[in-house]
C-alpha positions in Angstrom: -20.8 -26.4 39.6 -20.6 -24.0 36.7 -22.6 -24.8 33.5 -20.2 -24.4 30.6 -21.8 -24.1 27.2 -19.7 -25.3 24.3 -19.2 -22.9 21.4 -20.5 -24.3 18.2 -18.1 -24.1 15.3 -19.2 -23.6 11.7 -17.5 -23.7 8.3 -17.5 -20.5 6.4 -20.3 -19.7 3.9 -17.8 -20.3 1.0 -16.8 -23.7 2.4 -20.4 -24.7 2.9 -21.3 -23.6 -0.6 -18.4 -25.7 -2.0 -19.5 -28.7 0.0 -23.1 -28.3 -1.1 -22.1 -27.8 -4.8 -19.9 -30.9 -4.8 -22.6 -33.0 -3.1 -25.2 -31.9 -5.6 -22.9 -32.7 -8.5 -22.2 -36.1 -7.0 -25.9 -36.9 -6.6 -26.6 -35.8 -10.2 -23.8 -38.0 -11.5 -25.1 -41.0 -9.6 -28.6 -40.4 -11.1 -27.1 -40.2 -14.6 -25.2 -43.4 -14.0 -28.4 -45.1 -13.0 -30.1 -43.9 -16.1 -27.2 -45.1 -18.2 -27.4 -48.5 -16.6 -31.2 -48.7 -17.3 -30.6 -47.7 -20.9 -27.8 -50.3 -21.2 -30.1 -53.0 -20.0 -32.7 -51.9 -22.5 -30.2 -52.0 -25.3 -29.0 -55.5 -24.2 -32.6 -56.7 -24.3 -33.0 -55.3 -27.8 -29.8 -57.0 -29.0 -30.9 -60.3 -27.6 -34.3 -60.0 -29.3 -32.5 -59.2 -32.6 -30.2 -62.2 -32.1 -33.3 -64.4 -31.7 -34.9 -63.0 -34.8 -31.6 -63.5 -36.8 -31.4 -67.1 -35.6 -35.0 -67.9 -36.7 -34.3 -66.3 -40.2 -31.0 -68.2 -40.4 -32.7 -71.5 -39.6 -35.4 -70.9 -42.2 -32.9 -70.0 -44.9 -30.8 -73.1 -44.0 -33.9 -75.3 -44.5 -34.7 -73.6 -47.8 -31.3 -73.3 -49.3 -29.2 -75.9 -47.5 -27.0 -76.0 -44.5 -23.8 -75.1 -46.4 -25.3 -72.1 -48.1 -23.9 -68.6 -47.5 -26.0 -65.5 -48.2 -24.2 -62.4 -49.3 -25.9 -59.8 -47.0 -25.3 -57.0 -49.6 -26.4 -58.7 -52.8 -28.6 -61.6 -51.6 -26.5 -64.0 -53.7 -26.3 -67.6 -52.3 -23.0 -69.6 -52.5 -21.9 -72.8 -51.0 -19.4 -72.8 -48.1 -15.9 -73.5 -49.1 -14.3 -76.5 -47.3 -11.4 -75.6 -45.1 
């Protein structure tokens, strides 16, 4: 019985470099996407905190100036809601 050794095939150096470059870029983009998602969650948490603060301020102003009061955010003037 003859021992036949298989010949190993390899891609060219240029092909290997292309594969490695694309793989590295892919990994980098995946990391960037993860960072973006973490930042997005942080921003969402900040928005929710601000919404809670706004609600507390709104409730306080409603108690002080009445439920139908509308505050002009630019001037601070208070008017009554128009019906309709």
